[in-house]
N, C-alpha and C positions, 0 to 999 in steps of 0.2 A: 648735688655734688656727685660726680661719677666715682667709680671704684679707684681709678688711678690717682685722682685728686685726693681722695681719702687716705690712700696709702702714703702719698707725698706728705700730707699733713701729719700723719703718724710718725713718719721718719723725722720731720722737723721737731716734733715733740720729744722724741727719743734722743735726738741730737747726734746720732751716729748710725751707721749701717751695721746690721748684724754681722758677726765675724764668720758666720757659716759661709761656705763657698759652694757655688753651683757652676759646674762645667756645662756650658751651653754649646751644642753641636748643631750646625746648620750649614749646608753647602753653599747657600746663597749669601754672600757677604752683606748685602743690604738687609735681608731678613734676620741674619745673625746679629747684626748691630742693633736692630730694632728690638729683638727679643731680649738681648743682653741688657739693653738700656731699661727695659721693663723690670727684669729680674733684679737689677742693681738698686732698685728702690728699697729692697729689704736685705739683699745679700751681696757679697762680693762675687764677682763672676770671672770665669775664664772662658776663652773662646776657641773653638776648633771648627775647621771647615770640612774635615774628612776623618775617616776612621783612624788613620795613622797618627794624625795630629792629636786626636782625642786620646788615643792610647798613651802617647808620650806624655801629655799633660796629666792624665789621670794617674799614671805611674809615678810621676815626679812630684805632683802637687797633692795628691790624695784628696780630691774634693769630697764634700759631704753628700752631694747628689749629682748625678749626671743627667742632664735634660737633653734628649735628642729630638729634634724637630724635623719632621718629614718635609722635604723640599723638592718634590717631584724628581726631575732628572739629576739634581745636583748631588744628592746623597741617598743611599739606601739605608734607611734607619734600622731595618731588621738585620742586615749584614753588619752594620756598625755595632749594634747591640751585641750580636753573637761574637764579634771580634773582641770587644771589651771583656765579655764574660769568659773568654778563653784565657785571659791573663790571671795568674795566681794572685797578683798584687791587687788587681781591680775587682776581683770576684765578689768581695763583700760590699762594695759600694752600691747603694741603691741607684737603679736606672729607671727613669721615667720617659716614656715616649709620647710625643704628640703626633697623632695620626689622623688621616682623612677618614671621616665617618662613612663615606660612600663604599668603602671596601671592608666588609665585616671580616673576611678571611685574614686581612692584614692585621687586625686586632689580635686574632688568635695566634698568628705567626709571631707577633711581638712578644707575647707571653712565652711562647715556645723558645724564642731566642734568648730568654733570660730576663726580660723586663720585669720590674717589680710593680709597675703601674702603667696604665695606658689611658691617656686623656684624648678625648675626641675633639678635633678642631671644628669650628672655633670654640674656645672655652672662656668662661668669665675669668677675669683677672683674679678675683677673690678666690675662686675655686682652685686656680693654678697654685696660688700661694699656700692655701690650706693643705693641698695634697703634697706639695713639696715639704712643708713643715711636718706633716704626718710621717713622711718617710725619714726625715731627719730625727724625729723623736724616737721612732721604732729602732733605728740604727743605734742611737745613743743608749737606748735601753739594752740592746743586744751586747754592746760593748761593755756596759756596766755589769751585766751578768757574767760576762767572760773575764772581767778584770780580776776577780778573785776565784781561784781554783784551789780546792782543798782535796787532798788525796792522802789519807792516813796522816802521818806527821809532816807531810810535804805541803807547803802553801806557795801559790804563785800569784803575784800581783802583776798583771799584764801591763797596766797603765804606767807602772814604775819600773817594769822589767826587774822585779825583785823576787828572788826565790829564797825560801827558808826551809830548813829541815830541823825538826825539833826546836823551832824558834831561833835557830842560828842561821845567819845569812850565808848563802852559798854563791860565790862569785862565778859567773858563767859568761862566756862569749855570746855574742848575738846569735850565732848559729846554734850553739848549745842550748840557749834559752828557747829558741823556736823549736828545736828538736824535742826538748823535754815537755814543752807545752803541748806539742802534737801527741806525744805518748800519753800524757795525762788525759787529754780530751778523748783519747781512743783506748783508754785502759781496758784490759781484758780482751782486746781484739788483736789478732795476729796481723802485723803490718809487713808487707813485702818491702824490700829495699827500694823498688821502683815507686811504690806509693809514698814512701818516706822522701825520696828524692823530689818527687813532684810537689809535695806539700811544703817541704822546708826549703829546698833550693830553687824551686820554680823552673825558670827557663835556663838557669846556669848549667852548663854542661860539665858534669862531674861523673865519676865512676862509682860503682857499688862500694869500692874500697873506702871511698870518702865517708860513707855512712858508717861503715865498721869502725873507722878511726875515731869518729866523733862519739860513737856509742861507748867505746872503750874509755875515752876521756870522761864522758858524762857519768858512767858507772862509778868511777873513782871519786868524783866530786859529790855524788849523792849516796855514798855507800852506807850512811846511817839511815837512809830512807826506809820506811816500812814496805815500800813497793820496790821491785827490782825490774830491770830490763833483761829479760831472759831471751836467749837464742832459741828459735824454733828451726831446727836444721832442715834446710831445703825450702823454708817458707819465709823466714824473716825474723822479726822480733815481736815480743809482746811485753807490755808493762803490766805487772800483776802483783798482788799482795803475796808476801812470803808467808808460808805456814809457820 
């Protein structure tokens, strides 16, 4: 029994496809369909034929892994990976590249462009699934670690978007939540307004004044917190423990 048949039998025994989602990118429609069909044995798939389409799907659907397959003249997998990594929304999604083993420099370029893993073609089906699963597992562990943030009497549950101060729930808007979480994850570090804009607002065009307005609102809502958002004149803000 070959590997694909074994995986098909496993799928029949389980009775359903894993709910994890893999975004498959390949510029050749025929190769894209073939690879997607293989991946769909275990996971739900999304398909993209170029970097723009991949970025749109990755941003809107937030797949668990992005798999970019080199297809000679059809798509530049290195440029595609770099394009995806430039997005604030997509930055944390694991990216795996399938590359031609004849070009060793290409493998190094893949990692430099932001790839989390590089698989040389052709690869065994079992190896492909094992490595995809490993990336999903590590990302799930990272999310779990980030789900609970404790800072003095402030607690943040990212998966539920829940904030408490001294055990009492604090109602925040989505942007206020993201702003507070960014401060907590970088507590003790002076953050410029530009850094805050890039991390919290991403590609949305807003002014420095927008940051100031949200900081004022956030300060009022967490005034009982043991840590405060202090202004560092000429530099930005710092989230730190009050003496």
